[in-house]
C-alpha positions as CSV (number, residue, x, y, z in Angstrom):
1,M,0.0,0.0,0.0
2,K,2.8,2.4,1.0
3,K,4.6,1.7,-2.3
4,Y,1.5,2.7,-4.3
5,Q,1.1,5.9,-2.2
6,I,4.7,6.8,-3.0
7,I,4.2,6.2,-6.7
8,L,1.0,8.3,-6.7
9,T,2.7,11.1,-4.8
10,A,5.6,11.0,-7.3
11,M,3.1,11.1,-10.3
12,L,1.3,14.1,-8.8
13,C,4.6,15.9,-8.3
14,V,5.7,15.2,-11.8
15,A,2.3,16.4,-13.1
16,S,2.6,19.6,-11.1
17,F,6.2,20.4,-12.1
18,A,5.6,19.4,-15.7
19,K,3.8,22.8,-16.1
20,A,6.3,24.7,-14.0
21,Q,8.7,27.0,-15.8
22,R,12.4,26.5,-15.3
23,L,14.1,29.7,-14.2
24,P,17.9,29.8,-14.2
25,L,19.6,32.1,-11.7
26,D,20.2,35.0,-14.1
27,S,16.5,35.1,-15.0
28,V,15.5,35.3,-11.4
29,L,18.0,38.1,-10.8
30,A,16.7,40.0,-13.8
31,R,13.1,39.8,-12.4
32,V,14.2,41.2,-9.1
33,G,14.2,44.6,-10.8
34,A,10.4,44.5,-10.7
35,N,10.4,44.6,-6.9
36,P,8.1,47.4,-5.6
37,A,10.8,48.6,-3.2
38,L,13.1,49.4,-6.2
39,M,10.3,50.9,-8.3
40,A,9.5,53.2,-5.3
41,F,13.1,54.7,-5.6
42,D,12.5,55.3,-9.3
43,A,9.3,57.2,-8.5
44,K,11.1,59.2,-5.8
45,A,13.9,60.1,-8.2
46,R,11.4,61.3,-10.8
47,A,9.7,63.4,-8.2
48,Q,12.9,65.0,-7.2
49,D,13.8,65.8,-10.8
50,A,10.3,67.3,-11.2
51,Y,10.8,69.5,-8.2
52,A,14.1,70.7,-9.6
53,T,12.4,72.1,-12.7
54,G,10.8,74.7,-10.6
55,A,14.0,75.7,-8.8
56,K,14.5,78.9,-10.9
57,S,11.1,80.3,-10.2
58,L,10.9,83.9,-9.0
59,D,8.9,85.2,-6.1
60,V,5.3,86.0,-6.9
61,P,4.5,89.6,-7.9
62,K,2.6,91.8,-5.6
63,L,-0.3,94.0,-6.8
64,S,-2.1,96.4,-4.5
65,A,-4.8,99.1,-5.0
66,G,-6.6,101.6,-2.7
67,Q,-6.8,105.1,-1.3
68,Y,-3.5,107.0,-0.9
69,Q,-3.1,110.0,1.5
70,V,-6.8,110.7,1.6
71,P,-7.7,112.9,4.7
72,Y,-10.2,111.7,7.2
73,Q,-12.2,114.9,6.8
74,L,-14.0,115.1,3.4
75,S,-12.2,117.4,1.1
76,P,-12.2,117.6,-2.7
77,N,-8.5,118.6,-2.7
78,G,-6.7,115.7,-1.0
79,G,-5.5,112.2,-1.7
80,A,-5.5,109.9,-4.6
81,F,-6.4,106.5,-5.8
82,M,-3.2,104.4,-6.2
83,I,-2.5,101.2,-8.1
84,Q,0.9,99.6,-7.2
85,A,2.9,96.6,-8.4
86,E,6.0,95.1,-6.9
87,Q,8.4,92.3,-8.0
88,M,11.5,90.9,-6.4
89,F,14.2,89.3,-8.7
90,T,16.2,86.6,-6.9
91,N,19.9,86.7,-7.9
92,P,20.4,84.3,-10.9
93,A,23.4,82.8,-9.1
94,K,21.2,81.8,-6.2
95,L,18.6,80.2,-8.5
96,K,21.3,78.3,-10.4
97,A,22.8,77.0,-7.1
98,K,19.4,75.9,-5.9
99,E,18.7,74.1,-9.1
100,D,22.0,72.3,-9.0
101,Y,21.4,71.2,-5.4
102,M,17.9,69.9,-6.2
103,K,19.1,68.0,-9.2
104,G,21.8,66.4,-7.0
105,L,19.1,64.9,-4.7
106,S,18.0,62.4,-7.4
107,N,21.5,61.2,-7.9
108,V,21.7,60.2,-4.2
109,T,18.3,58.5,-4.5
110,K,19.6,56.5,-7.5
111,E,22.6,55.2,-5.6
112,D,20.3,54.3,-2.7
113,K,18.3,52.3,-5.1
114,N,21.5,50.5,-6.4
115,Y,22.4,49.7,-2.8
116,L,19.0,48.2,-2.1
117,K,19.1,46.3,-5.4
118,N,22.4,44.7,-4.4
119,Q,20.9,43.6,-1.2
120,L,17.9,42.1,-2.9
121,I,20.0,40.3,-5.5
122,A,22.1,38.8,-2.7
123,Q,18.9,37.6,-1.0
124,A,17.7,36.1,-4.3
125,K,21.0,34.3,-4.8
126,Q,21.0,33.0,-1.3
127,Y,17.5,31.5,-1.5
128,Y,18.1,30.2,-5.0
129,Y,21.2,28.3,-3.9
130,E,19.4,27.0,-0.9
131,R,16.7,25.7,-3.2
132,V,19.4,24.1,-5.4
133,V,21.0,22.3,-2.4
134,L,17.5,21.2,-1.2
135,E,16.9,19.6,-4.6
136,K,20.2,17.7,-4.3
137,K,19.1,16.5,-0.9
138,L,15.8,15.3,-2.3
139,A,17.7,13.3,-5.0
140,L,19.9,11.9,-2.3
141,L,16.9,10.8,-0.3
142,Q,15.5,9.1,-3.4
143,H,18.7,7.2,-3.9
144,T,18.7,6.1,-0.2
145,Q,15.1,5.1,-0.5
146,G,16.0,2.8,-3.5
147,L,18.8,1.2,-1.4
148,L,16.5,0.6,1.6
149,E,13.6,-0.8,-0.6
150,Y,16.1,-3.2,-2.2
151,M,17.4,-4.3,1.2
152,L,13.8,-4.7,2.6
153,K,12.8,-6.8,-0.4
154,D,15.8,-9.0,0.0
155,A,15.2,-9.3,3.8
156,N,11.6,-10.3,3.3
157,I,12.7,-13.1,0.9
158,R,15.3,-14.3,3.5
159,L,12.6,-14.1,6.2
160,T,10.5,-16.7,4.4
161,Y,13.5,-19.1,4.6
162,G,14.3,-18.3,8.2
163,K,17.5,-16.5,7.3
164,E,16.4,-13.1,8.6
165,K,14.9,-11.8,11.9
166,L,11.7,-9.9,12.1
167,P,13.0,-7.0,14.2
168,N,15.5,-6.3,11.4
169,I,12.6,-6.0,9.0
170,Y,10.9,-3.5,11.2
171,K,14.2,-1.6,11.5
172,A,14.4,-1.3,7.8
173,K,10.8,-0.2,7.5
174,A,11.4,2.4,10.2
175,E,14.3,3.8,8.2
176,L,12.0,4.1,5.2
177,F,9.3,5.9,7.2
178,E,12.0,8.2,8.6
179,L,12.9,9.2,5.1
180,D,9.3,10.3,4.5
181,N,9.6,12.8,7.4
182,T,12.9,14.1,6.1
183,R,11.5,14.4,2.6
184,E,8.4,16.3,3.9
185,Q,10.6,18.7,5.8
186,I,12.8,19.4,2.7
187,K,9.7,19.8,0.5
188,N,8.3,22.4,2.9
189,E,11.6,24.3,2.9
190,I,11.5,24.2,-1.0
191,D,8.0,25.7,-0.9
192,Q,9.2,28.4,1.5
193,K,12.1,29.3,-0.8
194,N,9.7,29.4,-3.8
195,I,7.4,31.9,-1.9
196,T,10.3,34.1,-0.9
197,L,11.8,34.1,-4.5
198,N,8.4,34.9,-6.0
199,T,8.0,37.7,-3.5
200,L,11.4,39.1,-4.5
201,M,10.4,38.8,-8.2
202,N,7.0,40.4,-7.5
203,R,5.1,37.4,-8.8
204,D,2.2,35.3,-7.6
205,K,3.6,33.8,-4.4
206,Q,2.3,30.2,-5.1
207,T,3.7,30.0,-8.7
208,A,5.8,26.8,-8.9
209,F,9.0,26.9,-10.9
210,L,12.1,24.7,-11.4
211,V,15.6,25.7,-10.7
212,D,18.9,25.0,-12.5
213,T,20.8,22.7,-10.1
214,S,24.2,23.5,-11.6
215,Y,26.4,26.0,-9.9
216,V,29.8,27.5,-10.2
217,L,32.3,27.8,-7.3
218,K,34.3,31.0,-7.8
219,E,38.0,31.3,-6.9
220,Y,37.5,34.4,-4.8
221,E,39.9,33.2,-2.2
222,T,42.8,34.0,-4.5
223,V,41.6,37.5,-5.3
224,M,43.1,40.5,-3.5
225,T,41.2,43.8,-3.3
226,D,42.4,47.3,-2.8
227,T,40.3,50.3,-1.5
228,S,40.2,52.1,-4.8
229,T,38.7,49.1,-6.6
230,L,36.3,48.5,-3.7
231,A,35.2,52.1,-3.7
232,N,34.5,52.0,-7.4
233,A,32.4,48.8,-7.0
234,R,30.2,49.5,-4.0
235,S,27.0,51.5,-4.3
236,D,27.0,52.6,-0.7
237,I,30.4,54.2,-1.3
238,K,29.1,55.8,-4.5
239,G,26.1,57.0,-2.4
240,I,28.4,58.6,0.1
241,N,30.3,60.3,-2.8
242,R,27.0,61.5,-4.1
243,N,26.2,62.9,-0.7
244,I,29.5,64.7,-0.5
245,N,28.8,66.2,-3.9
246,L,25.4,67.2,-2.7
247,Q,26.9,68.9,0.4
248,Q,29.2,70.8,-1.9
249,L,26.3,71.9,-3.9
250,N,24.6,72.9,-0.7
251,A,27.6,74.9,0.2
252,Q,27.4,76.7,-3.1
253,M,23.8,77.5,-2.4
254,E,24.7,78.9,1.0
255,Y,27.6,80.8,-0.4
256,A,25.3,82.3,-3.1
257,K,23.3,84.0,-0.3
258,R,26.1,86.6,-0.2
259,K,24.8,87.9,-3.5
260,P,22.2,90.6,-3.5
261,D,18.6,90.3,-4.8
262,F,16.9,93.1,-6.7
263,G,13.4,94.5,-6.8
264,I,11.3,97.0,-8.7
265,Q,8.2,98.9,-7.5
266,A,5.9,100.9,-9.7
267,A,2.7,102.8,-8.8
268,H,0.2,105.2,-10.4
269,M,-1.8,107.7,-8.4
270,Q,-5.0,109.2,-9.7
271,S,-5.3,112.4,-7.8
272,Y,-8.5,113.9,-6.5
273,G,-9.6,117.5,-6.9
274,G,-8.0,118.2,-10.3
275,Y,-4.4,117.8,-9.0
276,A,-1.8,116.3,-11.3
277,N,-1.6,112.6,-11.3
278,Q,1.6,111.1,-9.9
279,Y,3.7,107.9,-10.2
280,I,6.3,105.9,-8.3
281,L,9.1,104.0,-9.9
282,M,11.7,102.6,-7.5
283,G,14.4,99.9,-7.5
284,S,15.6,98.0,-4.4
285,V,18.6,95.8,-3.6
286,T,19.3,93.6,-0.6
287,I,22.5,93.8,1.4
288,P,23.1,90.3,2.7
289,I,26.7,90.8,3.7
290,V,25.9,93.0,6.7
291,P,27.0,91.3,10.0
292,W,23.6,90.8,11.4
293,A,22.3,89.1,8.2
294,S,25.4,87.0,7.3
295,K,25.6,85.0,10.5
296,E,23.2,82.3,9.2
297,Y,25.0,81.4,6.0
298,K,28.4,81.6,7.6
299,A,27.3,79.1,10.3
300,N,25.7,76.9,7.6
301,L,28.9,76.8,5.6
302,K,30.9,75.8,8.7
303,G,28.4,73.1,9.5
304,I,28.5,71.7,5.9
305,R,32.3,71.4,6.2
306,Y,31.9,69.2,9.3
307,E,29.2,67.1,7.5
308,V,31.5,66.5,4.6
309,E,34.3,65.5,7.0
310,E,31.9,63.1,8.7
311,L,31.0,61.5,5.4
312,Q,34.6,61.1,4.5
313,Q,35.3,59.4,7.7
314,K,32.3,57.2,7.3
315,K,33.5,56.2,3.8
316,L,36.9,55.2,5.2
317,D,35.3,53.2,7.9
318,I,33.1,51.3,5.5
319,L,36.1,50.5,3.2
320,N,38.1,49.4,6.2
321,Q,35.3,47.1,7.5
322,A,34.7,45.7,4.0
323,Q,38.3,44.9,3.4
324,G,38.4,43.0,6.8
325,K,35.2,41.2,6.0
326,L,36.3,40.2,2.5
327,A,39.6,38.9,3.9
328,G,37.7,36.8,6.5
329,L,35.4,35.5,3.8
330,R,38.3,34.4,1.6
331,T,39.8,32.5,4.5
332,D,36.4,30.9,5.3
333,M,35.8,29.9,1.7
334,S,39.2,28.3,1.4
335,S,38.5,26.2,4.6
336,K,35.1,25.1,3.3
337,K,36.6,24.0,0.0
338,R,39.2,21.9,1.8
339,Q,36.4,20.3,3.9
340,L,34.4,19.5,0.7
341,K,37.5,18.0,-0.9
342,N,38.0,15.8,2.2
343,Y,34.4,14.7,2.0
344,D,34.7,13.8,-1.7
345,Q,38.1,12.2,-1.6
346,N,38.2,10.5,1.8
347,I,35.1,10.5,4.0
348,I,32.5,9.5,1.5
349,P,34.6,6.9,-0.3
350,A,35.5,5.3,3.1
351,L,31.9,5.0,4.1
352,Q,31.0,3.7,0.7
353,N,33.6,1.0,1.1
354,G,32.2,0.2,4.5
355,Y,28.7,-0.1,3.1
356,K,29.8,-2.3,0.3
357,T,31.8,-4.5,2.7
358,A,28.7,-4.9,4.9
359,L,26.5,-5.6,1.9
360,L,28.9,-8.2,0.6
361,A,29.1,-9.9,4.0
362,Y,25.2,-9.9,4.1
363,D,25.0,-11.4,0.6
364,Q,27.4,-14.1,1.7
365,N,25.4,-14.8,4.9
366,T,28.4,-13.7,7.1
367,G,26.9,-10.3,8.0
368,D,23.6,-9.0,9.3
369,L,21.0,-6.5,8.1
370,P,21.5,-3.9,10.8
371,S,25.1,-3.5,9.7
372,V,24.0,-2.8,6.2
373,L,21.3,-0.4,7.3
374,D,23.8,1.5,9.5
375,G,26.1,1.7,6.5
376,I,23.3,3.2,4.4
377,K,22.3,5.7,7.1
378,S,25.9,6.7,7.8
379,L,26.5,7.3,4.1
380,Q,23.4,9.3,3.8
381,M,24.2,11.4,6.8
382,V,27.7,12.2,5.6
383,R,26.5,13.1,2.2
384,M,23.9,15.4,3.8
385,E,26.7,17.0,5.8
386,A,28.7,17.5,2.6
387,L,25.7,19.2,1.0
388,D,25.5,21.4,4.2
389,R,29.1,22.4,3.7
390,L,28.4,23.2,0.0
391,Q,25.5,25.4,1.1
392,E,27.8,27.2,3.6
393,L,30.3,27.7,0.8
394,L,27.7,29.1,-1.6
395,T,26.4,31.4,1.1
396,L,29.9,32.7,1.7
397,Q,30.2,33.3,-2.1
398,V,27.0,35.2,-2.1
399,V,28.1,37.3,0.9
400,Y,31.4,38.0,-0.8
401,E,29.6,39.1,-4.0
402,R,27.3,41.3,-2.0
403,E,30.2,43.0,-0.2
404,Y,32.2,43.4,-3.4
405,E,29.0,44.0,-5.5
406,S,30.2,41.6,-8.3
407,N,26.9,40.2,-9.7
């Protein structure tokens, strides 16, 4: 009965995945660009560019009308009706500095988007590689299941001839049932990775897809990095540079406050009582360099210099931390590769030989079934451990690429 259930489950899985699309890693990473968080940065940058188009706008004109110098006591010989217009003209240098500053805001936003995109790509890689390793674990369980079913079939035949013990049969069945639990856990983890990857790609969360189980182990442990190369690669460093440029534009905007603004005032007075009509035409200029008016922009310029110094120190700290982290990652990757090599060349072959020896002894009636089952279980466990080391190595590779921003 159990055998038929397994076959039915396998057929349902095959039917489900037959319609599923195969997505290689590069296709998944390309679809991460549709993530709403990234598109929000695009909208923000467009908004900032839109605001910058109005940076050179002048102050609104002022228009006024009413009685002018009309006495409280009624008299036909006093006062006038006046219409007046005023307009201030901001210094063009101020407007240009303001426009440049506002245009610089979107450049910072674009680098912030690139930084987030790098983080999302690293997450996608991580979950994709985890899915790849889980698929390999499923294949390993299928292989182990085949070995256990063969041994159980052989043991049942021996039982009919009195050459096998019933407790050993139950032990083999228990091993098979234990595989079902392990398989169910791994399938659940695969479903979770699918949901997470679909979320990153902004797709329907339950959409099933297949992964490409091939992978490439990079030789990052032999690569040396310098600060200039790292600074040119990392988006957070580029973002700091953009912020430094923005502060310099802010300083230019503050410095432009030293320049005067100009204004013009014109008025027409329609006099009462037959007197001659009059007009006013006056120009005005601001004097921002007087001590009581210049304190603000001088203080702002001083503060901006300190902010630029803070950004420079922050950049140096990030580069220093990144170099240290990359050095540690290279050491860790080298160690994981040596461990994997030891699994492939020594540990797994030794356990394979142990299993083959126990199986040969069992076939020759000089061994027992528990020894063979223990050999199968030990071989599966160590292969699972090797896949765990592979996952750790791939994770280190993803972290290295995230730190170095090499996609």
